[in-house]
N, C-alpha and C positions, 0 to 999 in steps of 0.2 A: 504493500500500500504506500510505503514511503515514496517510491518513485512515481506513484500515480497522483499524489496530491498536487494540484496545479501550483506552480511557483508563484503565480500572481496572488493566489489565496494566502500563501505563506507570508508574502510581503505585506498584504493587507492586515494579516493577523499580527505581525510584529509591529506594524504602525499603530495598531489599536492598543497594544499592551504597553504600559509604562513599567520599564524594568525596575525602577526605584521602588514602586509600590509592590511589585511582585517579590523582590528580594526582601523588602522591609517586613512583609507579612510573615517571613520565615526567619530572617536574621535582622534584628533591630539595627537600623542605620543611624549614624549621626552625620549631620551636614558639616562639611569641611570645605569652605569656599564654594566653588561651583559644583563640587562632587560630594559624594556621600561615602562614609567609611564604616567598617566594622571589622571584628576579628573574623578571619577567613573561616567559612564553614567547611572547607575542603581539607584543612590540615590544622593541627594544634599550634596555637601561637598565643603569646601574652600581649604583644603590641599589635594593634590593628594595622594590617597591610593590604586589606581587601577594599578596593574602591569601585564605586558605581557611578557612571556618568549618565545624567539624564539627557544631556545634549546628544551624546553619541549612542545612547541605548546600548552600552557596552560595559562589562565588568572585567576587572583584572586584579589578580593578587600578586603583589610584588614578592611575596614569600615563596609560594609554591608554583606560580606561573599559570594557575587556572584562569581562563578567560573565555569570553564569548558573549552571546546575546541571550534573550529571554529563553529560547529553546534550549540552548546549552546549559543554562542555569537549572532549568527543571530537570533535564537529563541527569545532571550531576547531583543535584540536591535531593530530588525525589526518586532518584534511581530509575528513571523511565527510559524507554526506548525513544527514538526520534518520533515515531508515529504517536506513541502514548503522550509525549510532551505536546505535540501539536494538538491532539484531541483535548488535552487538559486546558491548554490556552484558549482553544476555540470555545470550549464550554464556559470558561470564565469571562470571555469577551462577548458571549451571546451570539457567536457566529456558527453557522452550520457548514460543516465540511461539504464541498460540492458533491453532488450525487455520483458523478463519474469516479471520484476518488473513493467514495464509500463502496461502490459496486465492486471495487478491486478486492474487497474482503471476501467476496463470494466466488472468486475464481476457483477452478477445480482443486488446485494445490492447497489453497487456504481452507476450503471445505474439508479436504482430506485431513489436514493438520488438526483442525478443530475436532473432527471425529476421533482422531487418534488420541488427542488429549483426554477426551471424555471416556474413551474405551480404557485407557491406561489408568485413569483414576478409579474406574469401576474394578479393574483387575487388581489394583493395589488394595482396594477394600476387600475383595474376595480373598486375597492371600492373607490379609490381616485377620479375617474371620476364620480362615482355616487354622491359623495359629492358635485360636481359642477352642475349636471344636473337633478338629480332625483326630482320629484315633492314634495316628502316628506322630502327632505333634510333641509328645512327651520327650522324644529325643532332642528336638529343637529347644524345648524349654530347659532341659537338663544342660545342654551345651551352653546356652546363654547364661544360665545361673552359674555354671562353672567359670565362665569368663567375667562374672561379676556384674552382669547387665540386669538392671531392675525392670519390673513391669512398667513403671512410669516412663523410663527411658525408651523402652520398646514401643510404647504408645506415642511418645514424642516424635520418634523417627519413623513411625508407622511400620515397624518390622512385621514381616509376614512369613508364611510357610507355604512352599509349593509341594504338595503331596507327591509321593512316589506314583509311578504309573505313567502311561504314555499320553493319556488324554483326561485331564482333570478340569480344564477350564470349561465353564458352563456353555452349553450348546446355544444359548441365546446370544452369546457374543458373536459378532460377524466374523466368519472365517477370513474374508477378504481383509478386514481391518487387523485381525490378529496377525496375518501374514505381513501386512504393511508395517506393523509395529515390531516385527521380529519375534513375537511371542509364540507363533506357531510355525513349524518347519514342515515343508512338503518334500517328501522323498518317495519316489516310485509310486506316485498316486496315493501315498498314505500321509496322513497328517499326525504330527505329535507335538506336544508342548516343549518349548525350549527349556523351561525351568522345571526340574523334577527332583523331589526330595532334597530341597535346599532351603536355607534361610534366605528370605528375600529382603533386599534393601531398596525401597523405591527411591529413585533419583529425582528430586524436585528442583525446578529452576527457581530463581529468586521470587517469582510470583506464586510459587506453590504448586505449579502444574507438574504432574508426573511426566517426565520426558523419557524415562527409561528405567531399567531395573538392573540390580546386581544380585547374584545368587551365590551363596557359599555353602560348600559341603560341610558335613559335621564329622566326617571321618577322614580317611586318607585317600579318598577317591581324587581323581584328576579330571578336569582342571579344578584347582581349589576354588577359584573365583571364575564366574561366568557372567559376562555383561550382555545387555541388549546390543544388537548390532546398530550401526548408525542408520537413522531414518530421517524423514523430512523434519522431525521435531527434535532429534537427538544428535548433536555433534560433540564428540568427546573432547575435542580441543577447545570447546567453548563453555563447557559446563564443569562444575565441581560438585562433589557430594557434600551435603551438610550446610550449604550456604543459606538455604531458606530457613532451616532450624536455627542457625546462628543468628540471623538477622531478627528473628522473632524474639530472641533473648536479649540481643544488644544491637540496635540499628546502626550504631557507629562505634564499633569496637576499637580499642586503642591499637590492637594488633590482631592479625589473623595468622594462625599456624597452619602451614600446608604440609599434609602428611600423604602417605601413599595408599592406605587401605581404609575400607569402610569401618572395620573393627577398631582401627586406630582412633577414628573420630568418635565412635561410640564409647570406647574405653576412657578417653580423655574427658568426654562429657560426663560419664559416670563418676569421675573423680573431681567434678566441679570445674573442669577446664572446657568451657563450651564454645570457644572461639576457634575451632579447627575445622578444616575442610580437607577433602581428599581428591586427588586427581583420579581419573577414571580409567586406570589401566593404560594410560598413555603418558608421554613426557609432558612436563609443564610447558605450556605454550604461551606465546605473547598474548593471545586472547585471554587466557587464564589470568595472567598478571594484570592486564588492563582491567578486567572485570573486578578483581579483588581490590585494586587501588581505588575503585569508586567508593569503597566503604571504609577504608582505613589508610593510614599513612605508614604502617609498618607491617611487613611480611616476614615471617620466620619459616624458612624451609627446614623441615625436620624429617629426614629420610633415614632408612635403615642404615646400620653401621657397616654393611658389607660393600663390596666393590660396586655392585649394581646400584646401591643407594647413593654412593658418592658420584657415580656417573649421572644419576638422575639430578643430583644437586647441582652439578656443573651445567647441565642442560637448562635447569631452572635459572641459573645465573645468566646464561647467554640470552634466554628469553626475556629477562628483566631489564637488560641494559638500556633500551630506549625509553623506559618508563621511570628511570631513576632521577627525576628532576629534584631540585633543592626542596627540602622539607619532607622527603620520603626516605624510608629506611628499609633495607633488606638485611636480614641476618641468617646465619646458617648454624643449625644445631647438629653437630656431628655426634651421633650416638655410638655407644660402645659396640664393639664387634659382636654380632649375634643378637643384638637387641633391636626392637622396634618400639615405637611409642606405646603401643598396647602393653607389651610385656614390661617395659621399663616403669610406666606409671603404676602398674599393679604391684611391682616388686619394691619400688622405693617410695611410693606415695606422691600425692599431689604437690606438696610443698617443695620437695626435692626437684621434681620435674619443673615446677615454675621457676625455681632458681636456675636450672639449666637454661630455660628460655631467656631469663633476664641476662644471662652471661653468654648468650650465643654469640658466635663470631660476627662482627660487622662485615658488611660487603667487602670493604677495602682489604681487611685482613685475610678473608677467605680467598678473595680474588688473587692477591699476590702470593699467598701460601701455595695455592694450586699452581700458579705460573712458575714459581721458582723451584718447585719440586723437581729433583733430578737435574738441576742446573747448577753449575759452579760459577757463582758470581765473582769469584776471584780471578776469572779469566776473561779476556776480551770476547772469546767465543760464547761464553755463558751469558755475558751481558748483552751481546748482540742478539742471541736467541730470545732473551727476555723481551727486548725491544720489539723484535719481529712478532712475537706472540701477543704482546700487550697492545700495540698501536691500533690494530684493526678493531679490537674490542673497545678500547677507550674512545675510539672515533664514533661509536654508536651511542655513547652517553650524551644526554642533552647538555647544551652549553649552560654553564653556571658555575657557582662556587665549588660544588662537589667535584665536577669534572676537573677544574683547575687544581684542586687538591690531589686528585688521583694522578694528574700529570706530574705534579711536584714530587709525589711519592715515587713514581717511576723514575724520575730524574735522579732522586737520591739513590735508588737501588742500582741504577745503571751507571751512575757516576758523572753524568753530564746531561744537558738538555736534549730532549729527543722528540718531543711532541710539539708540532706546530699547531697553533690555533686554527680551527676551520673557519670558513666564511661565516658559518652559522653563529659563531661565538663573537663575531665583531659587532660592536654596538653601532647603532645608527647615529652618526654624528655629522655635523655639517662642515662644509668647506670653509676655509679661512675667510673667503670673500663674502660668505653668507652670514646673515644675522642669526641663523640657527646655531645653538650652542655647540662648541667644539670641545673635544677632549684630547689632550696631548697624547700623541703616539698611536692614535686609533686610525683605521682606514676611513677616509672621508667619502661620504656617499656622492653619487653623481647627481646632476640637476634632475635627471628623470626620476631618481628615487625620492628626492625631496618633493617633487611634483606629486608623485603617487601618494606619498605619506600624507601630505597636506590635503590632498583631494579626498582620501578615504576618511580623514578625520573631520573635514569640513566640506560636505558634498555640495554646498551652495557655490563653491568656487568653480564648479563645472562651467558656469556661465562665462567665465573669463577666458576659456579656451576657444580660440577662433577656428573657423572652418578650414582655413589653409593648413594650420598645424595638425588638426584632427586627421586630415587626409593622408598625412605622412607617418602617423604614429605606428601603425601596424608593421611597417617595413623597417623599423629602427632596431629594436632589441626587445628582450623580454619585458623590460619595464615599459617600453613604448606600447607594446601589445597589451599589457595590463592596464595602462592608462586609458587606452582606447576602449577596452572592455568595460572598465568602470564607468566611463562616460556614457557608453551605450546602456548600461544598467540604469544610470540616473535619468537618461532620456526616457526610458520605458517605465520608470518608477519615480516620478517626480516626488520630492519630499522625503526620499529615503534617508535613513540614518546610517551611521557607521555599522551598527548591528545588522541593518537590512542589507547593506553591501556584503558583509561577511557571509550572510546566509546564502548568497548566490554562489559562493565558493565552497560550500560544504561538500566535503569529499573530494575536492579537486586538489591537484598537487600544490597549488598556490595558496591553499587555505591558511596554513601556518604563517606564510610570508605576509599575507594581508593582515592577519591578526596581529603580528608583530609591529606592522606599520601603524595600526590603530593604537597600539599600546605606547608607541614611542613618544616620549615627552620632549617636544621640541624646545621647551622653555621660552616660547614666544609669547609676548603679551597679546591679548585678543586683537588689539588695534594694529598689531604688526603682521598679522597672518596674511592679509591680502597683499601687502607690500612684498612679503617674502615670496608668496606664490607668483606674483608678477615678475619678481626678480628671477625666480627659477624658470619661469616660462621664457623669459628673454634669453637666459643662458642656454636653455635647452634648444631654442630656435637657432641660436648662433652655432651651437654644436652640430645641428643637422646641416646647416649651411656649409660649415667647415668640412663635414664628411662628404657632402655632395661635391664640393669643390675638389677635394682630394681625389674623388672618384673620377671626375672629368679630366683632371690633370694626368692621372695614371692612364686613362683611356687614350688621351691625345698623344702619348708617347708610343702607342702601339698602332694607332690608326687615325685617319682624318675624322674630325668631328663634323657633325652636320651643322648647318647654319644656325639652327635653333640651339644646339648644344654650345656653339661658340658664343652666342649672345648670352646664354645662361651663365657661362663661365665668366664672361666680361662683367656681368652684373654682380655676380658673387664676389669677384676679386675687388670690385669697387666698394663693396660693403665691408 
């Protein structure tokens, strides 16, 4: 449905919503000049660094980097999908989403997904009922009691029991849907249940919908764990077990502990540690990390102490790199050999386990500990190997203080400076001839970048760009192309704010670049903005003329110019 909602409707919706009112209803704001401030709702802080601009309809946190418009805020604060955020805003604004957008929800795949959700909820309740009434369930009850699982906890996680036998699921369940959900397997024209004689763990998404199941044997049979296959509602790299239950206990936990197994989550919860989730038989993915950082600022990866567990921890580290912006933390709890969270918390108790979590290795320590393993830093070869291994990984970290500190640590270990700052880490600062504030030693932006920044911050400046310059923009460079695109957006959507412009770039490669330009503090007084923009327009126009003149001179050395080109060159040279 997200792709079906007309862009024009989204623009109208953003124009109707006052971001200040929207945020203030959830996070009390204080006015500070023309903006509003608060302590950031997306990370823990003592001093307010979260600002909301009524003029731009844009928010930005100088602490953790969170930013966006009204839709982004609802997605982050209320943990909604894009479509859910649009629906919520539309309801509050009294707008009806156009019929053609709503009809997208009844396409065949959406109808099938809805039917599978309903079926799996019913199957989950069937398994939970079997846990109470089936004659064979005593084995499951005995097993869970031996593992220290209480009835209250079994109910919280809706544990169930799949009876032995080939076909136990009720006949009223649609065979077509059971197959689509992976709950029934067809082989040689015969149908049989996927889960048989296993304890069942329903996997629920953050909205509480059952997206799949895990099943565990009670003896030595193999496989020990069996999961639902991937379906149109279940993608293992996007879901984690226990998140729904965790959020019901604590909507904004200080930390989330990531473990490997269902029983690890259950055992920790039984011991009062209810902030853990488990990956679903697959490596930690970037989608997992992005999902979990919506709800907390600290992740602790706690995997088994064997070699497979340590490989899983390193994969989790790699998946996390691009999400480690300032204000977020990742730690690694290395468990003793042969132990997992389930066995360890039962053997040593909750307090000892919590102490382990509190003293888990910070990202930086674990990162360099793994990299320097089996390297001799006393040799040039060892230091060179460290640099070659570390640089590509550090390059994936977001620009900011943390990345600079990791760079410095690598420099200390390797004995000299090795990491050059990327273009992304360069601050937007103005040229010496510009009135935009400059910073000593930084790369100075071009006139086209200043133009683009001032334009997305002050859309009314579009009226100052003449038709002659507009006609040349697309052929210049990336910034010229973006200026032309922003001008077109403003032509089609008069009165758009900065937040409205950003919405047009949602999901596009330039989205973060545009957001960074909106956030850039030019340090210009309001009365100086038009003069600065006019100045940049003039310099940009001169730059285009110089480039065209260079092009004609270069061409004239290879071939004879046409009379029109000679006249154009004469005019350009006189200017």
